[in-house]
C-alpha positions in Angstrom: 64.9 95.3 147.8 66.5 98.7 146.7 64.7 102.1 145.9 65.2 101.3 142.5 63.5 98.0 142.1 60.7 99.7 144.3 60.4 102.4 141.8 60.2 100.0 139.2 57.5 98.2 140.6 55.7 101.0 141.4 55.6 102.4 137.9 54.4 98.7 137.0 51.8 98.5 139.2 50.6 101.6 138.0 49.8 100.4 134.5 46.7 99.7 135.2 45.5 103.2 136.7 47.3 104.6 134.0 45.4 103.0 131.5 41.7 103.7 132.8 42.9 107.2 133.9 43.8 107.4 129.9 40.1 106.6 129.8 38.9 109.0 131.9 40.5 111.3 130.2 39.1 110.2 127.0 35.8 111.0 128.2 36.3 113.9 130.4 35.1 117.3 129.3 35.9 120.5 131.3 36.7 119.2 134.6 39.7 117.4 133.3 41.7 118.7 136.0 39.3 117.8 138.7 39.1 114.7 137.3 42.4 113.9 137.2 43.4 114.9 141.1 40.3 112.9 142.1 41.9 109.6 139.6 45.3 110.4 141.5 43.9 110.7 144.9 41.9 107.3 144.4 44.5 105.2 142.6 47.1 106.3 144.7 45.6 105.7 147.8 44.6 102.2 147.1 48.0 101.4 145.5 49.2 102.1 148.6 46.8 100.3 151.1 46.9 97.5 149.0 50.4 96.4 149.3 50.2 97.3 153.2 47.4 95.4 153.4 49.0 92.2 151.5 52.2 92.7 153.3 50.2 91.8 156.8 48.9 88.9 155.3 52.0 87.6 154.3 53.6 88.9 157.7 51.3 87.1 159.1 51.5 83.9 157.0 55.4 83.7 157.9 55.0 84.2 161.3 52.6 81.5 161.5 55.1 78.9 159.0 58.3 80.2 161.0 61.4 78.8 158.9 59.3 76.6 157.2 58.6 79.4 154.7 61.8 80.8 154.9 63.4 78.0 152.6 60.8 79.0 149.4 60.1 82.4 149.9 61.8 83.5 146.8 60.2 80.5 145.2 56.9 82.3 146.3 57.9 85.8 145.9 59.0 85.1 142.3 55.6 82.9 141.4 53.4 86.0 142.6 55.1 88.1 140.4 55.3 85.7 137.5 51.7 84.9 137.8 50.6 88.8 138.4 53.1 90.0 135.3 51.5 87.3 133.1 47.9 88.3 134.4 49.0 91.7 133.1 50.0 90.8 129.8 47.0 88.5 129.0 44.4 91.4 130.0 46.3 93.9 128.3 45.8 91.9 125.5 41.9 91.4 125.5 39.8 93.4 123.2 38.8 96.0 126.1 35.9 98.4 125.6 34.3 101.5 127.1 31.0 101.0 128.4 28.5 103.5 127.3 27.0 104.3 131.1 31.0 105.1 132.1 30.7 108.0 134.4 34.0 109.2 135.2 32.6 111.7 137.7 31.1 109.3 139.9 32.8 108.0 142.9 31.1 104.9 142.8 33.1 104.2 139.3 35.8 105.6 140.4 35.9 103.7 143.8 35.4 100.2 142.0 38.0 100.7 139.6 40.7 101.7 141.8 40.0 98.6 144.1 40.0 96.5 140.5 43.3 98.5 139.4 45.0 97.9 143.1 44.3 93.8 143.5 47.8 93.1 141.8 48.8 95.3 144.7 47.9 93.3 147.1 49.8 90.3 146.0 52.5 92.2 145.5 52.5 93.0 149.2 52.2 89.3 150.0 55.5 88.5 148.3 56.6 92.0 150.3 56.0 90.6 153.3 59.0 87.4 151.6 61.6 89.7 151.5 63.6 92.3 152.7 61.6 95.6 152.1 60.6 98.7 154.4 57.1 98.4 153.7 55.9 102.3 154.7 58.4 103.5 152.2 57.4 101.4 149.5 53.7 101.9 149.9 54.5 105.2 150.0 56.4 105.4 146.7 53.8 103.4 144.9 50.9 105.7 145.9 53.0 108.7 145.0 54.1 107.3 141.6 50.4 106.1 141.0 48.8 109.3 141.5 51.1 110.8 139.1 51.0 108.6 136.4 46.8 108.5 136.7 47.2 112.4 137.0 48.8 112.4 133.8 46.8 109.7 132.2 43.7 111.9 132.5 45.2 115.3 131.3 47.1 113.1 128.5 44.2 110.8 128.0 42.9 112.0 124.3 47.0 112.0 122.8 48.1 108.6 124.6 45.1 106.4 124.2 45.7 106.3 120.4 49.9 105.9 120.6 50.0 104.0 123.8 47.0 101.8 123.6 47.6 98.8 125.7 51.4 99.1 125.4 51.8 100.2 129.2 50.0 97.0 130.7 52.4 94.9 129.0 55.7 96.8 130.0 54.2 96.4 133.2 53.4 92.9 133.6 56.9 92.3 131.8 58.6 94.4 134.6 57.1 92.3 137.3 58.3 89.3 135.8 61.9 90.0 135.8 61.4 91.7 139.1 60.7 88.2 140.4 63.2 86.5 138.2 65.7 89.5 139.7 64.3 88.0 143.5 65.0 84.5 142.7 68.6 84.9 141.1 69.7 86.9 144.1 68.4 84.1 146.3 69.4 81.2 144.9 72.8 82.2 143.6 73.7 85.4 145.8 73.0 84.3 149.5 
C-alpha cells in the first residue's frame, strides 16, 4: 500500500473521531484548547494502537493458515473495508443526539469514545496484515492525522457541526470502500 493510500485510510478512519470532537467543541466552554489537546491525544493514540493490534491478529491468522489465505487475502481485505465503510455510512444516517449528561472533560467519557471510534481501525489493521504494508508507519500516520483532525474538530466544533453534520462519516465510509475496491482490482488484474 502506497503512502497516499495510507493517508486516505487515516483520514477515513479519523472521521468518527472528528464528528465526536465537533460535539466536544459544541459543549466545550473556556477550556476548548485543553479539551482539543486531550481529544486529539486520546483519539490519536487509540486510532494508532488499534491497527497495530488488528495487524497482529491478522498476522497470526495468516501465519496459522499459511498459503491458504494467500489465495483469498485480497477478498478478505476488500470485504473488511467494504463492511467498515458501509457501517460508517449507515451510522452516519442514523439520527444521533448528544446525551444530556455528556461531560467533555471526563477521562472516562474520552476513553470510552476513543475505544468506540477506533474499533474500525482494529478491523482495518486485520486487513493490513493481508497486504504489503509498513504497519508502524501506517499506525503513526493514522495516529497523527487523527490527532490533528480531532483537534480541529473540537476547536471549530460550533462552526463545523451545522455545516458538515454527518457528511464526514459518509465520506470516510466511501473512501474505505474505494480503497478496498482498489486492493481487489490491483490483486485481480495487476499481479
